[in-house]
C-alpha positions in Angstrom: 0.0 0.0 0.0 1.3 3.5 -0.9 1.5 5.6 2.3 -0.9 8.6 2.4 1.0 11.8 2.0 0.6 14.4 4.8 -1.5 17.4 4.0 0.5 20.5 3.1 0.2 23.5 5.3 -1.3 26.3 3.2 0.1 29.8 3.7 -1.3 33.2 2.8 1.4 36.0 2.5 0.2 39.5 3.0 2.8 42.3 2.4 2.6 45.5 0.5 6.1 45.1 -1.0 6.4 43.2 -4.3 10.0 42.2 -3.5 9.1 41.1 0.0 6.2 38.9 -1.3 8.5 37.3 -3.8 11.2 36.7 -1.2 8.8 35.2 1.3 7.1 33.0 -1.3 10.5 31.6 -2.2 11.4 30.9 1.4 8.1 29.2 2.2 8.2 27.1 -1.0 11.7 25.9 0.0 9.9 23.6 2.5 8.1 20.8 0.7 5.5 20.5 3.5 4.3 24.1 3.0 2.3 25.5 0.1 1.6 29.2 -0.7 -2.1 29.4 -1.4 -1.9 33.1 -2.4 -0.1 36.4 -1.9 -1.8 39.8 -1.2 -0.6 43.4 -1.2 -3.2 44.6 1.3 -6.0 43.5 3.6 -8.7 43.9 0.8 -6.8 41.5 -1.5 -6.3 39.1 1.4 -10.0 39.0 2.2 -10.9 38.3 -1.4 -8.5 35.3 -1.4 -9.9 34.1 2.0 -13.4 34.1 0.7 -12.3 31.4 -1.8 -10.1 29.4 0.6 -9.0 29.8 4.2 -5.3 29.4 4.7 -3.9 27.3 7.6 -1.5 30.1 8.4 -1.3 33.8 7.5 2.2 35.5 7.2 1.3 39.1 7.8 3.2 42.4 7.5 1.8 45.1 9.8 2.5 48.2 7.7 -0.2 47.9 5.0 -1.9 50.5 2.9 -5.6 51.2 3.6 -6.5 48.9 6.5 -3.3 48.5 8.6 -2.1 45.1 9.8 -3.2 45.5 13.4 -6.8 46.3 12.4 -6.8 43.4 9.9 -5.5 41.1 12.5 -8.1 42.1 15.0 -10.9 41.5 12.5 -9.5 38.1 11.7 -9.5 37.2 15.5 -13.0 38.6 15.9 -14.6 36.9 12.9 -12.6 33.7 12.2 -9.5 33.2 14.3 -6.6 31.8 12.3 -2.9 31.3 13.2 -1.1 34.5 12.2 2.7 35.0 12.1 3.8 38.6 12.0 6.7 39.4 9.7 8.0 42.7 11.0 10.7 45.3 10.2 13.6 45.8 12.6 12.6 49.2 13.9 11.4 50.5 17.3 8.1 51.3 15.7 8.0 47.8 14.1 8.7 46.1 17.4 6.0 48.1 19.3 3.5 47.2 16.6 4.6 43.6 16.8 3.9 43.3 20.6 0.5 45.0 20.0 -0.1 42.2 17.4 0.8 39.5 19.9 -1.6 41.0 22.4 -4.2 41.0 19.7 -3.8 37.2 19.1 -0.9 36.7 16.7 1.0 33.5 17.4 4.6 34.5 16.6 6.7 37.5 15.4 9.7 37.0 13.1 12.0 39.6 11.7 11.5 40.4 8.0 14.5 38.6 6.4 17.4 40.5 4.6 19.1 38.0 2.3 22.7 38.9 1.6 24.3 35.5 0.9 23.8 31.7 1.1 24.1 31.6 4.9 21.6 34.4 5.5 19.2 32.7 3.1 19.5 29.4 4.9 18.9 31.2 8.2 15.8 33.0 6.8 14.4 29.7 5.5 14.7 28.1 8.9 13.2 31.0 10.8 10.3 31.6 8.5 9.4 27.9 8.0 9.8 27.1 11.7 7.4 29.9 12.6 4.8 28.7 10.2 5.0 25.1 11.5 4.7 26.4 15.0 1.6 28.4 14.1 0.0 25.4 12.4 0.3 23.5 15.7 -0.9 26.4 17.9 -4.0 26.8 20.0 -5.6 28.9 17.2 -5.2 26.0 14.8 -6.8 23.7 17.5 -9.8 26.0 17.7 -10.4 25.9 13.9 -9.6 22.3 13.0 -7.3 19.4 14.0 -3.8 20.9 13.9 -1.8 20.0 10.9 1.5 18.1 11.6 3.0 17.9 8.1 6.3 16.1 7.6 8.9 18.7 8.4 11.5 19.4 5.8 14.9 19.1 7.4 16.4 22.6 8.1 19.8 23.4 6.6 22.9 22.8 8.6 23.7 20.6 11.7 21.7 20.9 14.9 24.3 21.8 17.6 24.2 21.1 21.3 25.2 23.2 24.3 28.6 21.5 24.1 29.4 24.2 21.5 29.3 26.9 24.3 30.2 25.3 27.6 31.0 21.8 29.1 28.4 19.7 30.9 28.1 20.3 34.7 30.4 18.5 37.0 28.2 16.6 39.5 31.3 15.7 41.7 32.0 19.4 42.4 30.0 20.7 45.4 28.0 23.8 45.0 27.5 26.0 48.1 24.0 27.1 49.2 23.2 30.5 47.8 20.3 32.8 47.1 17.6 31.1 44.9 17.7 31.8 41.2 15.1 31.0 38.5 15.8 30.3 34.8 13.0 30.2 32.3 12.9 29.2 28.6 10.1 30.0 26.2 9.3 30.3 22.5 6.1 30.5 20.5 3.4 32.0 22.7 6.0 32.8 25.3 5.7 36.6 25.4 2.1 36.3 26.7 2.9 33.4 29.0 5.8 35.4 30.5 3.5 38.4 31.0 1.1 36.2 33.0 3.9 34.9 35.2 5.8 38.2 35.7 2.7 40.3 36.5 1.8 37.8 39.2 5.2 37.9 41.0 5.9 40.1 44.0 8.8 42.6 44.0 10.9 40.3 46.3 10.7 37.2 44.1 14.0 35.4 43.3 16.2 36.8 40.6 15.1 35.4 37.2 17.0 34.9 33.9 14.8 34.4 30.7 15.5 33.1 27.2 12.6 33.9 25.0 13.2 33.1 21.3 12.8 36.5 19.7 14.6 38.5 17.0 17.4 41.0 17.8 15.9 44.4 18.6 12.6 43.1 19.9 13.9 41.9 23.3 14.5 45.4 24.7 11.0 46.5 23.7 9.6 43.4 25.4 11.7 44.0 28.5 10.5 47.6 28.7 6.9 46.5 28.4 7.3 43.9 31.1 9.0 46.4 33.4 6.0 48.7 33.2 3.5 46.0 34.2 5.6 43.9 36.7 6.4 44.6 40.4 9.9 43.2 39.7 12.6 45.2 37.7 12.7 43.8 34.2 15.5 44.7 31.7 17.4 43.3 28.8 20.5 41.5 30.2 23.9 43.2 30.0 27.1 41.2 30.2 28.5 41.1 33.7 25.3 42.4 35.3 24.6 41.2 38.9 21.6 38.9 39.3 19.7 39.9 42.4 16.4 39.3 44.2 13.5 41.2 42.6 15.3 41.4 39.2 14.4 39.9 35.8 17.0 39.7 33.0 15.9 38.8 29.5 18.4 37.5 27.0 19.1 39.9 24.1 18.0 38.7 20.7 20.8 36.9 18.8 23.0 36.5 22.0 23.2 33.6 24.4 22.5 34.3 28.1 24.4 32.3 30.8 24.4 32.3 34.6 27.8 32.7 36.2 28.6 32.3 40.0 31.1 34.7 41.5 31.7 33.5 45.1 28.2 33.3 46.6 26.5 35.7 44.1 25.6 35.5 40.5 26.2 37.5 37.3 24.8 37.3 33.8 27.1 36.5 30.9 25.9 37.6 27.4 27.9 36.2 24.5 27.9 35.4 20.9 28.4 31.8 19.7 27.0 29.1 17.6 23.3 28.5 17.3 22.4 25.8 19.8 19.3 23.7 19.2 19.0 26.0 16.2 18.6 29.1 18.4 20.5 32.0 19.7 19.7 32.7 22.5 19.2 29.0 23.4 17.4 27.7 26.4 19.7 24.7 26.5 22.7 27.1 27.0 21.0 29.0 29.9 19.9 25.7 31.6 23.3 24.1 31.4 24.9 27.2 32.8 22.4 27.2 35.7 23.1 23.5 36.3 26.8 24.2 36.5 26.8 27.4 38.4 23.8 27.0 40.8 22.7 23.4 41.0 19.9 23.0 43.5 19.9 26.8 44.1 18.2 27.2 40.7 14.7 26.4 39.5 14.2 25.5 35.8 11.0 26.3 34.1 10.1 25.6 30.4 7.1 27.4 28.9 5.1 27.1 25.6 7.1 26.7 22.4 7.8 24.5 19.4 10.8 22.2 19.2 13.0 20.8 22.0 15.3 23.6 23.0 15.9 23.4 26.8 14.7 19.8 27.2 18.2 18.1 27.2 19.8 20.6 29.6 16.8 20.6 31.9 17.7 16.9 32.5 21.1 18.2 33.6 19.5 20.7 36.0 17.3 18.0 37.5 20.3 15.7 38.0 22.1 18.6 39.8 19.2 18.9 42.2 17.2 21.7 40.7 13.4 21.6 40.9 12.1 21.6 37.3 8.7 22.6 35.9 7.0 22.5 32.5 3.9 24.4 31.5 1.0 22.0 31.1 -0.5 21.3 27.7 -3.9 22.9 28.4 -2.4 26.4 28.9 0.3 26.2 26.2 0.0 27.9 22.8 2.3 25.2 21.5 3.0 22.1 23.6 6.3 21.3 22.1 9.2 22.3 24.3 7.4 21.3 27.5 6.4 18.0 26.0 10.0 17.2 25.1 11.2 18.2 28.6 8.7 15.8 30.1 9.5 13.0 27.7 13.2 13.2 28.4 12.7 13.3 32.2 13.9 16.9 32.6 10.6 18.3 33.9 9.7 16.8 37.3 6.1 18.0 37.0 3.8 20.0 34.7 2.1 23.1 36.1 -0.7 25.3 34.7 0.5 28.7 33.6 -1.5 30.6 36.3 0.2 28.6 39.0 3.8 29.2 37.9 4.2 32.4 39.9 3.1 30.7 43.1 5.6 27.9 42.5 8.4 30.4 42.0 7.5 32.2 45.2 7.3 29.0 47.2 10.7 27.9 45.8 12.2 31.2 46.8 10.9 31.1 50.4 11.9 27.5 50.9 15.4 28.0 49.5 16.0 31.1 51.6 15.1 29.1 54.7 17.7 26.5 53.7 20.4 29.1 53.2 19.9 30.8 56.5 
């Protein structure tokens, strides 16, 4: 019997630039599990196409003539929610619009690619196609239909591990009791998940380091937005910065974030380096550094996201004595990274998103009692 071929994921590209539409179409069609059902230069053209056929995923620019992208997105979410990936420009205005889009229901934000050479084209193919696959498996896809899990085209280049950045933790080396630290990894749907967690935390919660898969230039805007709504102090991490109680540091886009211990205190290390688990920043890199530097003084949390970044090195954290949590499937936009963490034995338990803050507070209080 001939095996039944997986259904292709249909994509509608909406962008006012002819060159951008051509480029994005080429990138999407480089993945044989994706199919471009149409391209549109504005919201009106997109609506006409959608009357004939609904796409599985919309790839949407926000700066459109006539009806702007945010207004169009809100109408989609009100009338017929579909998975939407925002393809935004690398500007302060573009990043502000992008976060407004995420709040309005978009699944993911990616940076509009600039292709200069073969390497940048391969990177763009991976980023665009991965975002579309994540969107096709998101909660919005669940609401409309059974999520499509097409056979994924193998991305270009090798998939590297955290060994590229730092060695595995040494379990034989004792780690002194210190102040509690929390490390969190997230991807698709993570900006809203992190907002829920951070807004529920008190000002004296343990110091937190976060890797959220996000383009360069967007993380500072995200940190600024979280700082305004959180009782904790939230900022984009700076190399050498102290990690203290009541502080949240977010990995800069396109840079790895590591935890370093200096005597009984901690500092952030921000560095360049290879893509790990196809990401920079990588959750695996952050988790391995926490396992090595803090051991049982650190709690590891993995939130919504596609793929497996963080799962392997969460196993290392657990072996070093760290409490480890994964967001439960019901509250995830994409139950990918948490699922892998549970499957590999890295996550000791799954927790609903709305209970994550309480778990962090309890860990902080219990750990401080141990340290006294």
